[in-house]
C-alpha positions as CSV (number, residue, x, y, z in Angstrom):
1,X,132.6,-65.7,140.4
2,X,133.0,-65.7,136.6
3,X,135.0,-68.4,134.8
4,X,138.0,-67.4,132.8
5,X,137.6,-67.5,129.1
6,X,139.1,-70.6,127.5
7,X,142.2,-70.4,125.5
8,X,141.6,-69.4,121.9
9,X,142.8,-72.8,120.6
10,X,140.1,-74.5,122.6
11,X,137.4,-72.3,121.1
12,X,135.1,-74.6,119.0
13,X,135.1,-72.1,116.2
14,X,138.9,-71.9,116.1
15,X,139.7,-75.6,116.3
16,X,138.8,-76.5,112.7
17,X,141.0,-73.7,111.5
18,X,143.9,-74.9,113.5
19,X,143.3,-78.4,112.1
20,X,143.5,-76.9,108.5
21,X,146.8,-75.0,109.1
22,X,148.2,-77.9,111.1
23,X,151.9,-78.0,111.8
24,X,152.5,-74.8,109.7
25,X,150.7,-72.6,112.3
26,X,154.0,-71.5,113.7
27,X,155.5,-70.8,110.3
28,X,152.5,-68.6,109.4
29,X,153.1,-66.6,112.6
30,X,156.8,-66.3,111.8
31,X,156.2,-64.8,108.4
32,X,153.8,-62.1,109.6
33,X,156.1,-59.1,110.0
34,X,154.1,-56.0,109.0
35,X,155.5,-55.8,105.5
36,X,154.2,-59.0,103.9
37,X,150.7,-59.3,102.4
38,X,148.6,-62.3,103.1
39,X,149.6,-63.7,99.7
40,X,153.3,-63.2,100.4
41,X,152.9,-65.0,103.8
42,X,151.2,-67.8,102.0
43,X,154.1,-68.0,99.4
44,X,156.7,-68.1,102.2
45,X,154.7,-70.8,104.0
46,X,154.5,-72.8,100.8
47,X,158.3,-73.0,100.6
48,X,158.4,-74.1,104.2
49,X,155.6,-76.7,103.6
50,X,157.6,-78.2,100.7
51,X,160.8,-78.3,102.9
52,X,158.8,-80.0,105.7
53,X,156.9,-82.2,103.4
54,X,153.7,-80.9,104.9
55,X,150.3,-80.2,103.3
56,X,149.9,-76.6,102.3
57,X,146.8,-74.8,103.6
58,X,144.8,-72.9,101.1
59,X,145.2,-69.1,100.7
60,X,141.7,-68.8,102.2
61,X,142.7,-70.9,105.3
62,X,145.8,-68.8,105.8
63,X,143.8,-65.6,105.5
64,X,141.2,-66.9,107.9
65,X,143.9,-67.9,110.4
66,X,145.4,-64.4,110.1
67,X,142.0,-62.8,110.6
68,X,141.5,-65.0,113.7
69,X,144.8,-63.7,115.1
70,X,143.5,-60.2,114.4
71,X,140.2,-61.0,116.3
72,X,142.2,-62.0,119.3
73,X,144.4,-58.9,119.1
74,X,147.7,-60.6,118.0
75,X,148.0,-58.8,114.7
76,X,146.7,-55.7,112.9
77,X,145.6,-55.8,109.3
78,X,146.0,-52.7,107.1
79,X,144.9,-52.1,103.5
80,X,147.7,-51.4,101.0
């Protein structure tokens, strides 16, 4: 009998990324709406980070997080 695949958050490749986006992970997900670019998502998250007094992940970390969501089938990226 095969074992179920562990949750994506428990994946050893994903854990460092979750550590970088930290408590803003939910905010990043909230701003992904199909209209915003990765940069626009980052700018919106920056405003929330300032309000929450939380460290802002880099643009590269946010992009990597969004690409990870794509890898697991949660979002679709399209070129503009």
